C-alpha positions as CSV (number, residue, x, y, z in Angstrom):
1,M,92.1,15.0,7.9
2,G,93.2,11.8,6.1
3,V,91.1,8.9,4.9
4,L,92.1,5.3,4.5
5,T,92.4,4.3,0.9
6,S,90.3,1.3,1.7
7,D,87.4,3.6,2.5
8,A,87.3,5.4,-0.8
9,P,87.8,4.1,-4.4
10,Q,91.0,5.4,-5.9
11,W,89.0,6.9,-8.8
12,L,87.5,9.4,-6.4
13,L,90.8,11.1,-5.8
14,T,91.8,10.8,-9.4
15,S,88.5,12.4,-10.4
16,F,89.1,15.4,-8.0
17,V,92.5,16.0,-9.5
18,R,91.2,15.8,-13.0
19,S,88.4,18.2,-12.3
20,A,90.6,20.7,-10.4
21,L,93.0,20.7,-13.4
22,G,90.1,21.1,-15.8
23,A,88.9,24.1,-13.8
24,G,92.4,25.7,-14.2
25,A,94.3,24.7,-11.1
26,T,98.0,25.6,-11.4
27,A,99.2,23.7,-8.3
28,G,101.0,20.5,-8.6
29,T,99.3,17.2,-8.5
30,E,100.6,16.5,-5.0
31,A,99.0,19.7,-3.6
32,I,95.7,19.0,-5.4
33,E,95.7,15.4,-4.0
34,E,96.3,16.7,-0.5
35,V,93.2,18.8,-0.7
36,G,91.3,15.9,-2.2
37,Q,92.3,13.7,0.6
38,A,91.1,16.2,3.1
39,L,87.8,16.3,1.4
40,L,87.5,12.5,1.4
41,G,88.2,12.6,5.1
42,R,85.3,15.0,5.6
43,W,82.9,12.7,3.6
44,A,84.3,9.6,5.5
45,D,83.4,11.0,8.9
46,E,81.9,8.3,11.1
47,H,78.9,10.4,11.9
48,R,77.7,10.6,8.3
49,A,75.3,7.7,7.7
50,F,74.0,9.1,4.4
51,H,76.0,12.2,3.4
52,N,79.1,10.1,3.1
53,L,81.5,8.7,0.5
54,R,78.7,6.6,-1.0
55,H,76.6,9.6,-1.5
56,L,79.5,11.6,-2.9
57,A,80.3,8.9,-5.4
58,A,76.6,8.6,-6.4
59,V,76.3,12.4,-7.0
60,L,79.5,12.5,-9.1
61,H,78.2,9.5,-11.2
62,R,74.9,11.3,-11.8
63,V,76.7,14.5,-12.8
64,D,78.6,12.4,-15.3
65,Q,75.3,11.0,-16.6
66,L,74.0,14.6,-17.1
67,A,77.3,16.2,-18.1
68,E,76.2,16.8,-21.7
69,E,73.6,19.3,-20.4
70,T,76.2,21.4,-18.5
71,H,78.3,24.3,-19.8
72,E,81.2,23.7,-17.4
73,P,81.1,20.1,-16.2
74,D,84.4,20.3,-14.2
75,L,83.0,23.1,-12.1
76,V,79.8,21.1,-11.5
77,R,81.8,18.1,-10.5
78,L,83.8,20.3,-8.0
79,A,80.6,21.7,-6.6
80,A,79.4,18.2,-6.1
81,W,82.6,17.5,-4.1
82,Y,82.0,20.5,-1.9
83,H,78.2,20.6,-1.6
84,G,78.2,18.7,1.7
85,A,81.8,19.2,2.7
86,V,80.9,21.0,5.9
87,F,78.4,19.1,7.9
88,N,76.6,19.4,11.2
89,A,73.4,17.4,11.5
90,E,72.5,18.6,15.0
91,K,72.7,22.3,13.9
92,K,70.8,21.8,10.6
93,V,67.9,19.7,11.7
94,A,66.1,22.8,13.1
95,E,66.1,24.4,9.7
96,A,64.4,21.3,8.1
97,S,65.4,22.4,4.7
98,Q,68.7,20.9,3.6
99,G,69.6,17.9,5.7
100,G,72.9,18.3,7.5
101,E,74.6,20.3,4.7
102,Q,75.8,23.7,5.8
103,T,75.9,25.0,2.3
104,T,77.2,28.5,2.9
105,A,80.2,27.2,4.9
106,S,80.8,24.6,2.2
107,A,80.8,27.2,-0.5
108,I,83.3,29.3,1.4
109,L,85.5,26.3,1.8
110,A,85.2,25.5,-2.0
111,H,86.2,29.0,-3.0
112,D,89.1,29.3,-0.6
113,E,90.6,25.9,-1.3
114,L,90.2,26.0,-5.1
115,T,91.6,29.4,-5.5
116,G,94.4,28.3,-3.2
117,L,95.2,25.6,-5.8
118,G,95.4,28.3,-8.5
119,V,91.9,27.9,-9.9
120,P,91.0,31.3,-11.4
121,E,88.8,33.5,-9.2
122,R,85.9,33.4,-11.6
123,A,85.9,29.6,-11.6
124,G,86.3,29.4,-7.8
125,A,83.4,31.9,-7.3
126,R,81.3,29.9,-9.7
127,V,81.8,26.7,-7.8
128,A,80.8,28.5,-4.6
129,D,77.7,29.9,-6.4
130,L,76.7,26.4,-7.5
131,V,77.1,25.0,-4.0
132,N,74.9,27.8,-2.7
133,A,72.4,27.3,-5.4
134,I,71.1,24.1,-3.9
135,V,70.6,25.4,-0.4
136,R,66.9,24.6,-0.9
137,H,67.2,22.6,-4.1
138,A,65.5,25.3,-6.0
139,P,68.2,26.8,-8.3
140,N,67.4,29.1,-11.2
141,P,66.0,26.6,-13.9
142,T,67.7,28.6,-16.6
143,D,71.1,27.9,-15.0
144,F,71.9,24.5,-16.6
145,D,74.9,23.7,-14.4
146,A,72.9,24.4,-11.2
147,A,70.0,22.4,-12.5
148,V,72.3,19.4,-13.1
149,L,73.8,19.6,-9.7
150,N,70.4,19.8,-8.1
151,D,69.2,16.8,-10.1
152,A,72.3,14.8,-9.3
153,D,71.8,15.4,-5.6
154,L,68.1,14.6,-5.5
155,A,68.3,11.6,-7.8
156,M,68.3,9.3,-4.7
157,L,64.6,10.2,-4.3
158,A,63.9,8.1,-7.5
159,A,65.7,5.0,-6.3
160,E,64.1,1.6,-6.5
161,P,62.1,0.7,-3.3
162,Q,64.8,-1.3,-1.5
163,R,67.5,1.3,-2.1
164,Y,65.0,4.0,-1.0
165,K,64.3,2.1,2.2
166,E,68.1,2.1,2.9
167,Y,68.2,5.8,2.2
168,K,65.4,6.6,4.7
169,A,67.2,4.4,7.3
170,A,70.5,6.2,6.7
171,V,69.0,9.6,7.0
172,R,67.3,8.7,10.2
173,A,70.6,7.3,11.5
174,E,72.3,10.5,10.7
175,Y,69.8,12.3,13.0
176,A,69.7,9.5,15.6
177,H,70.4,12.1,18.3
178,I,67.1,13.9,17.4
179,P,64.0,12.9,19.4
180,I,61.6,11.0,17.1
181,E,58.8,13.6,17.5
182,D,61.2,16.4,16.3
183,Y,62.6,14.3,13.5
184,L,59.1,13.4,12.2
185,R,58.0,17.0,12.1
186,A,61.2,18.1,10.3
187,R,61.2,15.3,7.8
188,I,57.4,15.8,7.1
189,R,58.1,19.4,6.5
190,V,60.9,18.7,4.0
191,I,58.8,16.2,2.1
192,E,55.8,18.5,1.9
193,R,58.0,21.3,0.5
194,L,59.5,19.0,-2.1
195,L,56.1,17.6,-3.2
196,A,54.7,21.2,-3.5
197,R,57.1,22.0,-6.2
198,K,56.0,22.0,-9.8
199,S,59.1,20.0,-10.6
200,L,61.7,18.3,-8.5
201,F,64.1,17.9,-11.4
202,L,65.1,20.7,-13.7
203,S,67.3,19.1,-16.4
204,P,65.8,17.4,-19.4
205,M,67.4,14.1,-18.6
206,G,66.7,14.4,-14.9
207,A,63.0,14.7,-15.7
208,A,62.8,10.9,-16.1
209,W,63.3,10.7,-12.3
210,E,60.3,12.9,-11.5
211,E,57.5,10.2,-11.3
212,P,59.4,7.6,-9.3
213,A,60.7,10.2,-6.9
214,R,57.2,11.5,-6.2
215,Q,55.9,8.0,-5.6
216,N,58.7,7.4,-3.1
217,L,58.0,10.7,-1.3
218,D,54.3,10.1,-1.3
219,M,54.7,6.7,0.3
220,E,57.2,8.0,2.8
221,L,55.0,11.0,3.8
222,H,52.0,8.6,4.3
223,R,54.2,6.4,6.6
224,L,55.6,9.4,8.6
225,R,52.1,10.9,9.1
226,K,50.8,7.6,10.3
227,E,53.8,7.2,12.7
228,Q,53.3,10.7,13.9
229,S,49.6,10.1,14.5
230,K,50.4,7.1,16.6
231,L,52.7,9.1,18.8
232,D,50.1,11.8,19.2
233,T,47.6,9.3,20.6
234,V,50.0,8.0,23.2
């Protein structure tokens, strides 16, 4: 499952190799790069309108921003690589809880591939646990590494208005095969669950994203309910 180098900045593959080595991988660079290329191929799949290479790069960037709050930053980075590695939008829309990310399958993939590269069992299992911790973006707030991964993944919610508009369009495009009525119900449910939480962001630095994220979600929820109401009257 290759990916054209033009589709992904070279630093992405370099970052994966560095993180794998930092986690204790004993395999050679060529073997690590092969796994990294396969991951890039997953993220570059043409059906991914949002959970794609741009999203992966953004999450990795945010993990770096919050890295000083982590205990094992390389494991958090690897979890970011794998958190949406296995993806099926059609299957996941019914759950209305985690977008198209099949987190359990992604966690299994992370453990198997990383330990296959010589990453110690403890570290491989920890990466898998971190991936599983954001199934519903509600990790244990005392787990600083899981909190950082959660915040890095949700940070898009705090984007400036134009970028948030692009995000909404990309998410809808990813579920373009879902009838609008079903999509509206699922998306409204997701946003309501997020807004019901005491805090969206769990790390001290991530807390700065709380207010703009809630503003964006409030406005989107209002628009979705209005659109749903129009459909109900037709």
